[in-house]
C-alpha positions, 0 to 999 in steps of 0.5 A: 259205606252202609249197606242199602236197606231192603225197604224204606217208608219213602225214598227220595231220588235226588238227595244231594240238592237243596230241594231233596235236602229240604224235603228230607228235613221237613218230612222228618219234622212232620214225623216221618222216619225210615227215609232213604235218600239216593244221589247220583253223585256226591252229597251235597251234589257236585253235578246238579243245579244246586252246585252252581246256583247263584243262591240269591232270593228275591221276593218279587213275584205276581204269584201268592203261593210263590211269594209264600214259599220264598218268604218261608225259605228266607226265614228258614235260611236265616234261622240257620245263620245261612242268610245275609239280608243284603237287599236287592233292587230291580231297575228300569232303564231310561226309555223303558217305560214298560219295565217301569210299569212292571216295577210298579206292578211288582210293588202292587203284587208285593202289597197284595201278597205280603212283601216289603218292596217299594219304589226308589229314585235313581239317586237312592239306587246309586246310594245303595248300589254304587256300581250303578250308572244312575243316568241309565235308569228312570227308577228302581224297586227296592226289596229290603228282604232280598239276600244271599244264601251263604256260604252256598245253598250246596253247603246248606243242602249238605248240612241238612242231610248230615243233620237228618242222618244224625237224627236216625231218620234218614239213610243217605247214599251218595254215588247210588243212582236210581235206575228204575222206579218199580210200579205195579198195579199203578202204585209205587212198589220200590226203586232199583239201583246198581246196589240193589232193590229198595222196597218202598211205598212212596218215592219223591223225585227231587232230581231236577234236570234229570227228572223226566228220565226217572219219571219215564221209568215209572210211566209218569210224565214230568213236563220240564226241560233244562235250559242253559243259563250263562254265568260270567265272572269278572275280576279280581275286584280289589274293592271287595278286599278287606270287607270280610263279607260273603257279599258286599253290595245289594243284589242287582237285576236289570231285567229289561236286559235279562240280566243280573249282577252280584258280587261274590264277597271278600276274596277270603270267602268261598268264591270271593273277589269277583263280580258275577253277571248272569243272563237269560237268553230272551231270543234263542234260549238253548234247551237241552234234552235231559237224555243229552246231559253228559255223564259226570265222567265225560263232562268237562266241568260238570253235567249241569255246567256247559261251555259258554261262548261269549258271542251268545251274550255279547249284545247284552253284555255291552248293554250291561257295561253301560249300566254297570261300568265295572263289568267293562273295567275288569277282566273276564274270568273265562275259566270260571264262566259257564252255561248252567242248566236249570229247569223250565216248565210249560207254564213257568210254574213248579211241579209238585204233588202226586203224579196222576199216573202213579199213586205215591209217586211225588214230584218236587221239581223245577224249584229255585233255590229261593223256594227250596225249603218252602217247596220242601215244607209244602210237599211234606205237609201235603204228603202228611196231611193231604193238603198244604197250608195254601192252595197248591193249584198253581204248582200241582202236577195234576194241572196238566192234561195228558196232551199237554205233557207230550214231548213236542208240546213240552219242548215248544212251551218250555222254549217260550217260557225260557224266553220270558224268564226275565224279559219281557214283562208278562201281561196277566192275559198274555197267551202262549204262541206255541203249542196252539191248536192242540184242541179245537172244537167242531165249531172252530172252522166257523169261528175262524171264518168269522175272524175270531180272536183266539186265546187258549186254555187247557190246550183249547182254542177259545174265541174271545170275540169275533171281528165279524161283529165289529162293524155292526155291534160295536157301532150299535153299542158304542155308547155303552162300550168304553174305549180302553185308551191305555194300552196295558188295559186293552192288551189281549182284550177285544172290545167287541166282546162287550158289544156281543154280550149286550146283543145277547141280552137283547136277543139271543147269542151262542157261546162255544163251551167245548172246553168244559171237562165232562166226566160221566160217573157210573156204577153201583158205587157212583151215588155213594162217591158223588154224595161223599164228594159233594157238599150238596145232595146229589143222590137220594131223592134227587131226581134223574135229570136234575142238575146241582151246583156244588163243591168239593172240599179238602180235609179242612173244609177249604174249597177244592172244586166248583162244579155242576153235577147232573143225575143221569140215572140212579147210578149215573152222573155227569160232572161238568167242570171248568176246562182249567180245573177239570183234570185236577178234578178228575184226578181228585175223583179217582183218588177219593174213590180209591180212598173210600174203597168205592171200587164199583165206579167207572169214570169216563172222560167225555170231554172230547166226545161231546161238544158244547154250545151255550144258547142264551138270551131272552129269545133263546126259547123261541129260537130253539122252538123252531127246530123242535117237533114239539115246541112245548118240550122246552116250555118253562113248565115242562123244562124247568131251570137246572134240569137236563133232558134229551132233545132232537134239534132239527133231527140232531140228538142233543143233551140239553141242560137248562142252566145259565152262567150269563144270567139269561134264559137258555141252555147248554147244548151237548152234542157229538162233535160230528153234528157240530157244524150242522148245529152251528149253521142252523143257529147262525142262519136263524140269527143267533149272534156268536158271542165270545168266551169273554162274556161268559168267563169274565164280564157277565160272570162279574155282573152276576157275582159268580165265582171262579175256582182257583181265582176267587175260590181256593182252599185258603177260603171256605164256602161261608166266606164265599157265600156259597154254603148251603142253607142246610147241611145234608145228613150224609157224610161228605169230605171236609164236613167236620171243617164245614160244620166248624166254620158254620158255628163261627159267629162271623167269618174272618172275611167275605167275598164281595162285589165292588165297583170303581167309583172313579177310574180316571188316573192322574192324567185323566185316562180311564183305567180298566184294571187287569190282574190282581191288586191290593185293596187298601183302607182309605184312612191309612192306605194300608192293605186290609188284612183279616183276622187270619192274616190274609191280605185283601186284593181283587181276585177278579176284575172286569168291566160290566157293560150291562151295569156300566161299571168296572167290577171287582171281586175280593175278600174283605175283612169282616169289620170292613165288609158292609155294602156302600163302604168305600175302600181304595184299589191301588193300580200301578201306584195310583189310588182309585176309590172303590165301593162295596156293592154286595157282601157275598153273592148278589147279582148286579145284573139280575138280582132276582134271577128272573131273566134266566128262569123266565 
């Protein structure tokens, strides 16, 4: 065996699985060399999840990036001759109307994000999959691109490693487990193994279910948990004999029963002659601590293959026999059946990217076989170019705040995620029930007393509306607040929130905004850092107390962050970010400071040191005046829009920022948490209406055509397309400026973010619908999805009913040739078509077009 080298440019830990092999392949493709791959067992792995994976690839997902990585992976496998495009279906049982709607939703997501799925009848399903009892189903979805990796993803992994070694760019070391990642001064320096120490600048973890153990040696947290996945085999099935195929029938998923079926092909193939039935336990999933996984020498089968008890699957198995009777006719191959371990995460997403805790330590974890090559390419592009092809926010490890990576929280959230791998269908607004009350504001006790309807974001409990307002406000505004008759449209939505927004517009309301991520940046290099990060000018002649709405860009000029920066002093700034995006923004600021050599910078996270209450409405000023010694302090001329200053509100020290995300006069009031209840009580007793975050984050946002990062704004699009570009380009350099200038020179953009309304929202049964989630936008002449000149498909990025304007509103990027006000298009929603109209191309508020209300 070759001697372990003293150094490497990058070390991959977990080289034997499909993810590690894909990372090595794509790094070499991007020009990397001197790569060392370490594997605890054989290469390809005989102990990891890849060694027992079922190896099928469906393109059904509601996530744009996930569909992208799956389709890339399918094409990658196919180019190598390692993919059989046999097709696959998902079915809805008779009586399971919710699953049938989920199939319609998957077809909609497929159109929005670029798959070829479609609905088929029970008889068509039977023709495609003869093992089905068609009387059991009411409908099915067909994915013609679904297929199987052959002969095994394990084999593909081995081939990729062999090719990488043969290229001279990879040295692979089986049976060489990494013991510790050496970190000095917050950066990767090397890797310790039983065979020696390797000096390296970069480490990539692709170690799967063991990932948290190795990450822990570096002082980094990898929030995932292994879960048992029952796999049962039945046979022999004589009908597979003589076919000569690796797989004979299409893939079959009965997700309402949390199960799937596939055959293993002709008995002469690698594992042929059987029917495989896989199951995900939706009631009591069995999580396993990474530290409790057996060692290879003590495991009965393999560390990632654990003993299966038939009782744990019996109820679902009996239902499966009704659907696919062959399972009851064949004998159970007990010796071949097992519980396979795979990774689940607190939010169900993969873990990719550089760790926030350690520079140059990268994760590529919690990846399905269907996404292995796509994830490998994403990481290689990200590591090489500074960003991948598509916005990675949904998989970026930096999306988690530190409290969300605590072991107890991770266990609880992973347990809940594991219960929903296949069933039930997850609603776009569905909140997690576990890990709640992780972060609460000082206003929380009062919100509980008022019967708040809480949802959660970034660990924060957020009131979306208040039961206490229902008897008064809903009765007052009943004619302007429509009842949502369809359960799906009303699920996790409280109509009182619409009434609260209307009440705020007639008087004054307060909204708890304590989930804001607040970062104070100071030091001799603070101005230089903020100027370099921001598209807008925040330094130079920008006066102290001035707030500037601005953006951070990636290297290509894509929209990386959407935030507000307030100048607190000549070398002091306050950066105010959304709760969901804040930790990624914090990590980005730190990394860019280091990258630019701006070392005299102090970044203080003030999120939990400041509570925030938004006070808005036409009576906001007169309400606040009564608590000030000098009411003229907040007169319009003395306290202009987009400025901030210190106030004393009934003696409470308040940092007040005059800004509005709801299109009304008012302020964001920042206070130390110890004053929270006092401030709330003062305002409440003065008649201020508590208003839920629904008004702020959704309804009033769309009424004002405001954009949300990671939803309407992504690195896939630019500021000109979003109509957020500055009128002038500042002289100072800023990150992404070259791309920004190139975009500015285009005669027109490929697409424009538009505000649209539903012309008619009644379905075929006459029920008014209020779309939830993201759905495709079609050309009414052809019913084809709109696609811009860069190949990006049109779908609604946001959706909300606007009670102030009386319309169901949408945001979406529309190709330039279609983007004209008044033009009618079509929104597909659960397989029905609804006429929609472009109300505004680019940014234009429908509620207050001249911004007179918030500047009053």
